[in-house]
Every structure is written in structure tokens, then in C-alpha cells.
C-alpha positions in Angstrom: -3.9 -3.7 -10.8 -5.0 -0.2 -11.5 -6.2 2.1 -8.7 -7.8 5.5 -9.2 -8.6 7.9 -6.3 -12.4 7.7 -5.7 -13.0 11.4 -6.6 -11.2 10.9 -10.0 -13.1 7.7 -10.7 -16.4 9.3 -9.8 -15.6 12.2 -12.1 -14.8 9.8 -15.0 -17.9 7.8 -14.4 -20.0 10.9 -14.8 -18.6 11.5 -18.3 -18.0 7.9 -19.6 -19.5 4.6 -18.5 -16.6 2.5 -17.4 -16.7 -1.3 -17.5 -14.1 -4.1 -17.9 -10.9 -3.7 -19.9 -11.6 -0.8 -22.2 -8.1 -0.4 -23.8 -6.8 -3.9 -24.8 -6.6 -4.0 -28.5 -7.6 -0.4 -28.8 -4.3 1.4 -29.2 -5.2 3.2 -32.4 -8.6 4.3 -31.2 -7.2 5.2 -27.7 -4.7 7.4 -29.5 -7.5 9.1 -31.4 -9.4 9.5 -28.1 -6.4 11.3 -26.5 -6.0 13.5 -29.6 -9.7 14.4 -29.3 -9.2 15.4 -25.7 -6.4 17.6 -26.6 -8.5 19.1 -29.5 -11.3 19.8 -27.0 -8.9 21.7 -24.8 -8.0 19.2 -22.1 -4.5 19.9 -20.9 -3.2 16.3 -20.8 0.2 17.3 -19.5 -1.4 19.1 -16.6 -3.7 16.2 -15.9 -0.8 13.6 -16.0 1.3 15.9 -13.8 -1.5 16.2 -11.3 -2.0 12.4 -11.3 1.7 12.0 -10.7 1.5 14.1 -7.6 -1.8 13.1 -6.2 -1.9 9.4 -7.1 1.0 8.2 -5.0 -0.3 10.1 -2.0 -3.9 8.9 -2.4 -2.6 5.3 -2.9 -0.4 5.5 0.2 -3.4 6.7 2.3 -5.7 4.0 0.9 -3.0 1.4 1.5 -2.5 2.5 5.1 -6.3 2.3 5.7 -6.4 -1.2 4.2 -3.5 -2.3 6.4 -5.1 -0.9 9.5 -8.4 -2.6 8.7 -6.7 -5.9 8.0 -4.7 -5.7 11.2 -7.9 -4.9 13.2 -9.6 -7.9 11.6 -6.8 -10.2 12.4 -6.6 -9.3 16.1 -7.6 -12.2 18.4 -11.0 -11.9 20.0 -10.9 -10.6 23.5 -12.5 -12.7 26.2 
């Protein structure tokens, strides 16, 4: 499973229509895409460093919210 923070996903969707598995069988073209990003001035090292810092924290918050919502839904009905 892959999880992206909502703001990152929204930003990506503004630039590229995302649907299904977009990388399987596309290693060579994916590599060219990354090279194109670098050529366009996208600092990939900075992007991946930021994801490495933000992603775990965002995922932990989302997981905590999911656990709380699940626990609330599993509580027996009062009455």
C-alpha cells in the first residue's frame, strides 16, 4: 500500500492525472521522467528528503485518526 499526504497528492493531481498503477513495466520511461524533472530544475534530493521527514509524521497522524475512528465505531451502543 502506498500512502501520500493529502496535500502532496492534491499537488500531484494538479500537474499529472493519476490513475491505477502507473509504474509497473515502466522502469526505463520512469527513469527518463526523473531525469526530465532534474533537467527542469526539480531538486529531487530535497523532495525526497522532505518526504522522508514529513511522510512518517503525516502517516502516523492519519493512522492515529483511523484507529480513533475505528475504536469509536466499535463501541457498544449505549442504552
